[in-house]
MARDREN-402407 format. One record per residue (C-alpha): residue in three letters; x, y, z. Coordinates in steps of 0.2 Angstrom, whole numbers, plus 5000, padded with zeros to 4 digits. Example, Ala and Ser with C-alpha at 12.3 -4.5 7.8 and 13.67 -1.06 7.14 Angstrom:
2
ALA506249785039SER506849955036
END
This chain:
271
UNK527346404960UNK526546544957UNK527646604941UNK526746454933UNK525246524932UNK523646624937UNK522346554940UNK521146504958UNK521446324964UNK520346184959UNK519346124971UNK520246034987UNK520345854981UNK519445664982UNK520845614992UNK521845665006UNK523245555014UNK523545605031UNK524545675041UNK525845705021UNK525545905015UNK524745864995UNK525845914983UNK524945864969UNK523045824965UNK521945754950UNK520145764950UNK518945674936UNK520645634924UNK520245574905UNK521445554893UNK521045484878UNK522045444861UNK521145454847UNK519545344852UNK520445224865UNK520245284881UNK522045264894UNK521045364911UNK519545314918UNK518945434929UNK520545504935UNK520645554956UNK522145564968UNK523245664978UNK524945634978UNK526145684993UNK527345794995UNK529345725003UNK528545534998UNK528745424987UNK527245374975UNK527145234966UNK526145184949UNK526144994945UNK524944874934UNK525044764922UNK525744834905UNK524544934897UNK523544984910UNK523845194910UNK525045214927UNK526545284913UNK525045394906UNK524845464919UNK526445514924UNK526845594910UNK525245704909UNK525845784928UNK527245864915UNK526245914902UNK527145794890UNK525745704883UNK525445874874UNK526845824864UNK525445684854UNK524045734840UNK522945594844UNK522945604866UNK521545764873UNK521345784892UNK519445844905UNK520045834922UNK520945924934UNK522745904937UNK523746004951UNK525346094958UNK525446174973UNK523146144971UNK523546254956UNK522846174938UNK524546144928UNK523246154911UNK522946344913UNK523046424897UNK524446554903UNK525646404911UNK527046374900UNK527546184899UNK529346214898UNK529246324913UNK527846194921UNK529446054919UNK530546164927UNK529546114940UNK529445954938UNK530945854932UNK530545704920UNK532045514921UNK531345394907UNK531645224906UNK533145234895UNK534945334901UNK534945484887UNK536045614893UNK536645764880UNK538045704867UNK538845854878UNK540245864894UNK539645804908UNK539745954917UNK538846044903UNK537345894904UNK536945974920UNK537546174916UNK535946124902UNK534546174910UNK534946304925UNK535746414911UNK534046394898UNK533246434914UNK534246614920UNK534846504936UNK536246584942UNK537346734940UNK538846674935UNK539946584931UNK540346524950UNK538446554955UNK538546384940UNK539946304941UNK539246284960UNK537746224957UNK537946084943UNK539345984958UNK537946014972UNK536545934961UNK537945774954UNK538345764973UNK536145774979UNK536245604963UNK537745534970UNK539045564955UNK540145674962UNK541645584969UNK541245474952UNK541545614941UNK542345744949UNK544145724937UNK543145694921UNK541545824924UNK542145894903UNK542345714893UNK540745684887UNK539145624897UNK538845474887UNK540645394892UNK540045354910UNK539345184914UNK537045164910UNK536645194930UNK538045334930UNK537245394915UNK535645404923UNK536245464941UNK536745604926UNK534845624920UNK534345634939UNK535545764944UNK535145854928UNK533145844931UNK533945904950UNK534746054946UNK533146154939UNK532846154958UNK531546064958UNK529846024964UNK529245844958UNK530445714949UNK529545584940UNK530245464935UNK529645314920UNK530545144926UNK531745234929UNK532845064932UNK532244954917UNK533844974910UNK535144924924UNK535944794931UNK535544754954UNK537044844959UNK536545024948UNK534944994954UNK535245004971UNK536245154968UNK534645214959UNK533545164974UNK534845214990UNK534845394978UNK533045384978UNK533045354996UNK533845525001UNK532845644988UNK531245594994UNK531845705009UNK531745865000UNK530645814980UNK528945714978UNK529545564969UNK528345444956UNK529145334951UNK528045224941UNK528845014938UNK528344864937UNK529344774951UNK528244764963UNK529944694974UNK530544884972UNK529144954974UNK528944864992UNK530744944996UNK530645114987UNK528845214989UNK527945285006UNK526245254996UNK525645134982UNK524645134967UNK523944994956UNK522945044936UNK522244904929UNK521544944914UNK521545124913UNK520845154931UNK521645204947UNK520845034955UNK521645084974UNK523045194983UNK523745195001UNK524945165015UNK526245035003UNK526344905018UNK524344865016UNK524344884997UNK525444764997UNK525144655012UNK523044675015UNK522344754997UNK520344824998UNK520244774984UNK520044564974UNK521244674958UNK522644714969UNK522644544978UNK522744444960UNK523844564951UNK525244574969UNK525144384970UNK525144344952UNK523644274946UNK523844404933UNK525144524922
END
């Protein structure tokens, strides 16, 4: 991570989760869209090599905070943020941090699959090519194949790598987008409701893939499905009205939450 910032590490985050190394952290984060206070004094530690799910009712701030983790909110003129967000202890909002370079470390998979209007091969090759991550055509081809294998897609597309990615099914397109994210060797993968546009079979494949990927990546997923959070994540954060209500082991959040608002949400009293 030395290549994205040279600023001094931020102070230790407020919460450290036992036996899990920290990957990203936020301290005292506030996010406004104009007059709307979307995120209120949020502090959290996100561990490496685990899946952290963000749950909560619509409009609670979970996607807003997810986008702050790789500075996608920078593209919204009315958005302003205070507080610190760190990756490997370094401030991602430092003046010397290039957002494009940051996003090669903190990739994003969106709600709706969004393959480029290019071939399957070129979709995956795009990132390594623009970031200069491969030394030869052979290296690039090997990276594309390896990324497609990690995304569980290679066997399904190996005979049509030069056909359009937009010709794949919805679930295959989403795995192609995951392969595209993996291809630049990220450290963190952000997923904003990656299964909401998919059928149950495609959803199951994506969930299996998430479980495999967590062995090597820090994964953060926003989901409206509490069942999905329970299936795929080791840690769950509950958001309500722009506030992080609680964050902890998924089993405990769903069986013995500390805050009555969490209990009310997971039992369907509001949401």
